[in-house]
C-alpha positions in Angstrom: 92.5 85.0 82.8 96.1 84.2 84.0 97.4 87.7 85.1 101.4 87.8 85.4 102.2 91.0 87.5 105.6 92.5 88.0 107.7 95.5 88.5 108.5 97.9 85.4 112.4 97.5 84.3 113.9 100.4 84.3 114.8 100.8 80.9 111.3 99.9 79.8 108.9 102.5 78.8 105.7 102.7 81.1 102.5 102.2 79.2 101.4 106.2 78.9 98.6 105.5 76.7 96.9 103.4 79.4 98.2 105.6 82.6 96.9 108.5 80.5 93.2 106.2 80.7 93.6 106.9 84.5 94.9 110.3 84.7 94.6 112.7 81.5 97.9 114.8 82.7 101.2 113.5 81.5 103.3 115.8 83.8 101.5 114.3 86.9 102.1 111.2 85.6 105.6 111.9 84.8 106.0 113.2 88.5 104.8 109.9 90.4 106.6 107.6 87.9 109.6 109.4 89.0 108.7 108.8 92.8 106.9 105.5 92.8 107.2 102.1 91.0 105.1 101.4 87.9 103.7 97.7 87.5 102.1 95.8 84.3 99.7 93.3 84.5 100.0 90.8 81.5 97.7 88.2 80.3 96.7 86.9 76.7 99.8 87.7 75.2 99.8 91.8 76.3 99.5 94.1 78.5 96.0 94.5 80.4 96.8 96.4 83.1 98.8 99.1 84.7 99.4 100.9 88.0 102.1 102.8 90.0 102.3 102.7 93.9 103.9 105.2 95.8 104.9 105.2 99.3 103.6 108.4 101.3 104.9 107.5 104.9 106.6 104.6 106.5 103.3 103.3 107.4 100.8 104.2 104.4 101.0 103.4 100.5 99.0 104.7 97.5 97.8 103.3 94.3 98.6 106.7 92.1 97.3 105.1 88.9 95.5 102.1 88.5 94.1 101.3 84.8 92.7 98.4 83.0 92.3 98.0 79.0 89.2 98.2 78.0 88.3 95.3 76.5 89.4 93.6 80.1 87.3 95.8 82.0 84.4 94.0 84.3 86.4 90.6 84.1 88.3 90.7 87.5 91.1 92.2 86.3 91.0 95.6 88.3 90.1 92.9 91.6 93.4 90.8 91.0 95.3 93.6 90.9 94.3 95.5 94.2 94.4 92.1 95.8 98.3 91.9 94.8 98.6 95.1 95.9 97.0 94.3 99.1 99.8 91.5 99.3 102.8 93.2 98.4 101.7 96.3 100.8 101.3 93.8 103.5 104.7 92.2 102.9 106.6 95.4 102.7 104.6 96.2 106.5 102.4 98.9 105.5 99.7 99.4 107.7 97.4 101.5 104.9 96.7 101.7 101.5 94.9 104.5 99.9 93.6 105.5 96.6 92.1 108.8 95.1 89.8 109.0 92.5 87.5 112.1 91.1 84.4 112.5 92.9 82.2 111.9 89.5 83.8 109.0 89.0 80.6 106.7 90.9 82.2 103.1 89.1 85.5 103.6 90.7 84.2 104.5 94.0 81.7 101.6 94.0 84.5 99.3 93.1 87.1 100.5 96.1 84.4 100.0 98.6 83.5 96.6 96.9 87.2 96.1 97.4 86.9 97.0 101.2 88.3 101.0 100.9 86.3 103.3 102.8 85.6 107.4 102.2 88.3 108.8 104.1 88.5 112.3 103.5 87.5 114.9 100.5 89.7 117.4 98.6 87.7 120.2 97.6 88.1 121.9 94.0 91.5 119.7 93.4 91.1 118.8 89.8 90.0 122.7 89.3 93.5 123.6 90.8 95.7 121.2 89.6 94.8 119.9 85.9 94.7 122.7 83.4 91.5 121.6 81.3 88.6 120.3 82.6 88.0 116.3 83.4 84.6 115.2 82.3 83.2 111.7 83.6 79.8 110.1 83.3 78.7 114.3 81.8 80.1 115.6 84.2 83.2 118.0 85.3 85.2 116.3 88.2 86.1 119.0 91.1 86.8 117.5 94.2 88.9 114.7 94.7 87.9 111.5 97.0 90.1 110.0 98.9 89.8 106.2 100.6 91.8 104.3 103.0 91.9 100.6 103.5 93.6 99.1 106.7 95.7 96.4 106.2 
């Protein structure tokens, strides 16, 4: 599938339903949408993916949220999005790209490892401390946040 990736216009509403697939807290999403830039990936005449980028420092940028429509998962869309992000980050002079996920998100961790991210550190009890409702994935409750980094 040929993807068109573009920054969401200021008057456009972000695809909240898709963002909520990756992060169940609308409050958290609103915070990083305000501080970061939202991009959408379009293909087949519809939005197939979304991601939010946020600079953390002059040298580090973070993928705050990345989500692909379920029917397009495992078809290379996520891979194409990460490649696009790497290109943008390098062009903008960043040296590191980070992504954070839940300790129980084994598929996401494997995906990021394939995309040349390595485990940097773990934030213990993150999902217990910052989320009101338990986050369940693969039949387990997310507790720790795994931070992964890729040098650019």
